[in-house]
N, C-alpha and C positions, 0 to 999 in steps of 0.2 A: 548694414552696419555701423557705428560709427568711427569718424576719425580716428589716430590715435596722435596726439598732437607728436616735434620734433622730444626726442629724449636729452633733456638736461646736461649744460655739464654740470662735475662737481662745483664745488664751496670756491676746492683748489684755482681748482679751473679757472674757476670766474673772476677771484680776486688774485691773480699769481702769475696768468699770462696776461702776453697784447689782446685787445679786444678785439683783433682779427682771429688771435688765435683760437679763441675761446669758441667764437662762432663756425669754426670752421667743421665744415662735415654735418651739421644743425638739417640732413636735407626734413623738408616736410612730410610724412605722413612716416618716420623711421619710430616701433614701437618701443617702449622704456622697457625696461629690465624689469620682470618682475622676481619679488623676493621667489627669497627658495619655498621657503616653509607654507606658500599661499596657496590658499587653490585658487581653480581657474575663476574669473569670474562673469556673475551669472548674468543672460541677457540681459539686455537693456528689454521689457513689457512689449508684446504686440501692443497696435492702435487697439485694436475690436476689443483688448482686455481692459484699456484704459481705464472704462466706465464705469467698470463692476472690481475695481479693485484685487480679483485674484493674482496670483503671483505670476512670475513668466515662470513659460515651457522651460522645464529640467530647473527653473533653482531652484536654493532650498539653503536652511541655514543649519550654520553652526555653532547656534544656538537658541536662546526665544528672544523674540525680541524686546530692545531696550527701548519704550515705546513707554513712559510712564514707569521705570524703575528707578529705587532713592537709591541716593545715593546711602553711604552705612553711620555714618553721623560720627560726631567726635568731636569731644571741649577743644580742642585744636584745631587748626588747617596747618599740615606740613607741607611746604610747595619748593617745586625748586623750578628757577629763573632758565633758557637755553637762552641765549643771542639781548645782549645786552649793548643794542646801540639806537639809537632815537627813542624808537617803538617800546623795546626792552630797558632801555635804562628810564623813560618817563610811566612808566607801568608800575615799576620795583615803587614808587612814594607810593600807590595807592594803595598794595597789596599794606602796604608799612603798614599802611592809615585804619587797621581793623586794626583792631585788639588782636579777635582770636585767631590771625595769620600772623604764623615765624613765620622766614625764606627762612631756609634751611641749606640751603642748594645756589650757587651761579653759576654761570658758565658761558665763556665766553672763547677762541679760540686767538683777541685780542687783551692779553696778563693787564691790558692799564684799564682797560670798559671792567673787565668780571672786577680788579683790586677798588677799584667808581663804587661800584652797585657793591661790593662786599663792604667799603666804608660807609657807604646811607645805609646798610644794615644794623649797624653798628651801634650808628649817632641815633637813629631810637633805640635803643636803647634791648635788642634781642643780640645772643650769642651773636657771635661771628659766625659767618655763614659758611663750607666748605666752598673753595676755589677750582672752577674743574679749567685748564688750559692748555693743555698737553694735547694737541694740536688736533684734527678736524674731526675728532668719532668722540672727543674723550666724552661731551654729554650721551652714551653711551652707561659709562661709569656711574656720571651720575645719574640717571632711571634706572639701573640697580641699586641703586641703595633701598636698601628698608629700611628710610623713618623720614619716609615722602607715600601722600596723600592724594597731589594732582603737582602735574606736572607746565608746567608755562613757554610756551613755542610762541619769537619773539626774532624768527629770523630769512635770509633772505627765500623765496617762493619754494625756487628748485629744492630746500631742505623740511619742509612742515610734516611732506608724506613719511617718509620716514623719522623723524624725530617727534611723530605721533606714535606711530608706530611698533618705536620701542618705547613708548613709556607703558601700553597697555599690552605690548609683550612683558616687564617689567614689575606686571600687579600694578600700575597706574593709573588715575585717570589724569585727560588730559584739555587743556585749551591751545587753540590752534590759532597764530593769525590765520588773518586774508589774506589770500585764499588756502583750501585747505588742506589740498591736493589743484596739481595739474590734468593731471587725464582723469578720463571712464572708469576706467580701470581700478588707478588708486583708492577712486572714491570707493567703489565695488569692498577693496578690502578692507580697511578704513572700518565698513558698516557690521564686514563682515566677523574683522580681529572685535570693534566692538560687544556684538555679538555674543561672539565664542570664550571673552577676553571678563566677560561681564562692571567691563570699565567705561564708561562715558570717555567719549569724543567731540570735545563740542568747540563749536567756531566762536573763536571773538571779535573783536571789532569791529561787530554786527551791525550795529544800527539802527540797532533799534530798543534801544532801552532809552532814547531823548523824549523834551519832556516833547511837544509834541508829538512826537512819534505815538508814544504812549495816550498821550487824549483821546490824537482819533481813533485805537483801538481801540480804547476803551467806548468809545462814540458807534464805532460798527457794528462791536458786541451790543449794544445797548437801540442799535437798527435805526438810530438817527439818522443812518441816510439813506436808509430801508434797504430793498435789496439791493445785494454791489453787483457794479457790472465792467469797472474799470480802473486801476489806478497805476500808479508810475514813482519809475525810479531810477535812480542815477548817481553816478558819481561822473560828473564835472569839475575838474579841477586842474587848471594851469600850472605843471607841474614840471614843464622844458626846464625853466632857469635851477631848480633842485637834480634832473637826472642829469646836467651835462657838468653840477658842482664838483668837485675833487674830494668835497670832506662830509656832504651829508652823510651821505650812503656807503656801505663801505666796499669801495669798486666802482665797473659799471653790471653790474647786476640789474638791476631793476630795469635800463634805460635799452637791457644788452632784450629782453623781451618783445622787447617793439622791433627786433628784426626777424624773428620767432613765428609769434602768433599776427593774426589780422581781425580777429576776431577780442571782443568784451573782455579783458584786462582781469576787469578789480568789481566782478557783478554783484558783491556781499550787500555790498551797503545800501548799492537802491532794492536789493531783492528781496531782503531779510526782512525788512518792514512792510510793504507789503502784503510779501505772504504771508505773513502773520495777519494783516484784514481779513484773507480772503482763508484765514484758518488754515492751510497749503497743509498737509498730514493731517490735519484735525478734523477731517468732514471735504476737504476737497484734496487737488492736485493739480499741480503740471505736468503735460504728458505735453507740447509738443515747442520747439523754439525755432523762429525763420531769424536769419539776423541779415544785414545791410552795413554795408562802413563803407563809408568815404575813401581819395584816393592818401594816400601818407605822404602828405606835404610838409605837416609840420615841424619835425627833430629834424630833418635834413634844414627849414628854412631856416630856425631860428643854426643851429650852429652857423652857418652859415655868413650870422652875421655877430656871433658874437664869441665863437673859438679858434683859433692860433690857426696857422698851417703845423701841418707833425701831431694834433691833439689826436693820440688812439680811436676816440671815436669816427674818424675820417675813413676809418676803413668798413663802419659799421654804411647799410643797404638800408634804411626803416620799413617794412607790408605793413606796419600794426595801421589799421583803419583809424584816420585824423578824428571822427565819428562813429559809436556802431551806434547803430540801432534793431531791440531787436525785438519781437512781438515772441509774448507767452501764454497761448493757452490751455486753459486749464478742463478739469476731469468737466464742471458745469459750463463750459462755455462762455467763464469769463476769462477779460483781454489785459495782461501787463506787456506794461509799454518800458525798455530795459537803455539806458543810454551812455555810454563812457567817451569821455571828450579829453583826456591830459596833454594832450601835442599839439593845442588854441589858446588864444586870451578868451582867460571866460571867465567871469567873476563865478566861484564856487558854490555849487547847486546838486544837493541832492533829487531835484523834485519834487519829489513825493507829496503824490495827488492820491485821491479817494473815490469818486465817483458812482453814488446807484440811486437809483428811481424816487429818493425824495432829494440829489441835492448834490456839491461836492467842496472837495476837500484839495486846495494848494500851495502849499510852502512857498518859499522861498520869493514875494516874503509872504509868514504864512498868513490866509485869507479863505471864507468860507461863504457857502450861500445853499440855505438849508431849506424845503418845504414843509410845516406849515412856513418856519419861526423865522423868513423873510422871504417879500414880496414885492422890494417896489429896484431886484433886478441888478443889482449894485449887489458888491463884494461886504462884505458882514468883517465884523472884529469876531478870529480864533481866540481872542482873550478871556473872552464873555463867557466860556464853556467850561474856565481853567475851576472855578469852585467845587464845582457839578461832579467834570471829569475826570483832572489829572490823576494821576493813576497812585498812592500811596505812598507809593518810594520817591518819590516826586512831592508828598505832601509833609515828609519827614524829612526830607531831605532837598528843603530850599532853595539850597546852592552852596552841592559839590564841589568838589576839587576837582582839576583833573581835563584834560582833554576833551576835543568835540561835544565841548558846553558842559561838562559833566557829566555825559550820558558812559564813559570810560567809565568812572568811579561808581555809578548809580547799577552798570554792568558789572563789576562784578562786587559792591555789597551784596547783591539779590545772591551771583552763585555762592561764593564764599557764605554766607550764607547759607544755599540751602544744603552746600556740603557740610558744616556742620551738625542740621540741626538733622540732618537726616534724611531729604524734602529729596522731591523730583522735582528734579530740572526742569530750569521756563524753556530750555528748549535742546537737544541736541543730539547723535551723528548723521541719520534723516535729516533732521534742518540742512546740517550742516554738508552735506554731500551735499541736497539740490540748492540749495542756496549760490555752489560750485557750481555745479553744473554746465549754464551760462557759459563758464570760459574754453574751458573746451569747444564746445557743440555750437558755439558763435562759430567759433575759427569756421568748421566743418560749414555751416548756413555760407559763411560765408562763398570760402573757397565752392563750393557747389551757385553758384546765382542765387540764394534765398533759398532757398530750398529746405523745407523742414524737417527738423532732425529731433525723431524718440527722444523724453528726456527720460531714462530710468525710474523707476518704479520705486524705491531703494528701503521704504519702504513694505516691497511683499506685500499686501494689497490692508495694513496699517494704518490707512492713511482713513477709507474710509469711518473711521471708527471716532465719535471723537471727545477730545481729553483735553484736559488742560496745560494752555501755552503765555506769556506772556505777562497777558492779563493774568493772572495774579492776583491770588487771596493775601492776607498780610496772615503769616502766621500768629498764634495765639502768645 
């Protein structure tokens, strides 16, 4: 049985109490509160069913599958944005860069942030959006509006599940920053709600739309790597200075997760692209994860060197492994290695590698070796494959604006294009749940000395059916 994570405090608790008080009483293994309307979460599929695609015993759908379900299509896509801190404030400009998108409403309990976002909307030539700043739950009023098609959520992690849930229950499609939720039962509930409400629930900032990632994806589908064997992805990013900054995050919420969990807190960035290469949920599926973690030393050492006596962080005890390494196995026997490290000095890397019977690609820096193209036992220039294998999105948007090297804009452009044209999205709630599942399961595996943890089949058997994904065809 999958271990439940500590139930996180409310945003009000995180932002308005001391660090010590906010962390008090967070016992490992405490079960998060269940939403009153939700049906019990299905049990994970037994290992014997993993290779057959059969649904877990006793599972049920609250509606038909959302795999392959198109958006309704509309000439103007009306968007509401919840959370206007660093990420939300940065992304609003990308929404405004799309001429068929209108930002109708914005929400943040910090009034200055919401007003700054509203001013951006007006400066872009759109009507002033409705502003929601009345307390921690005002997002529910935004979600209840009748003039929204899509809700975008960019808030602290412990709020993602409730906000995605509110959007779907109010008839809105929703895109959520990663991770989409923090517990397996929450992931199941989002899957169930998506099926029941017929609304898409999507994991954004998934790093699947980078130029390198999309080129590797198209090469894999063209057979350049032969039969796929292994891949790797990571979130190795030195965040120590940002996590201890008094201004970067709204309160200490992100650092406090390091006092609660030991596993991979941010699996999506590395997992999503490799899952796409291997057609996870589209012909293969991930079945188990085994995770191992180092001691938690980095944040405490950084605090000792940089934080003054009496700083609230001194009441915190960090348990999150400085480096987490997970091995994920698929139904076809392939291996995916995931890494997470935000607490030690390290150049930024998502690793992003893929290997098969005909060769291998490794990123940071990008390099490739394929047979029969290369025969001198030396890495080759990955850019030589650009003309043939760059995705049509990158050929049409060679210098995209926005963060993560432009991939945020490419992702948002494509998603909003699908909403406008009534297309099937490139990724869906099953991908969101799968890419996020390592967050709670890696914690459980580390606590069990690396014992494998089952990854549920959130598709309930749909994974065995090949279907399109991020390697999309340009709309006519």
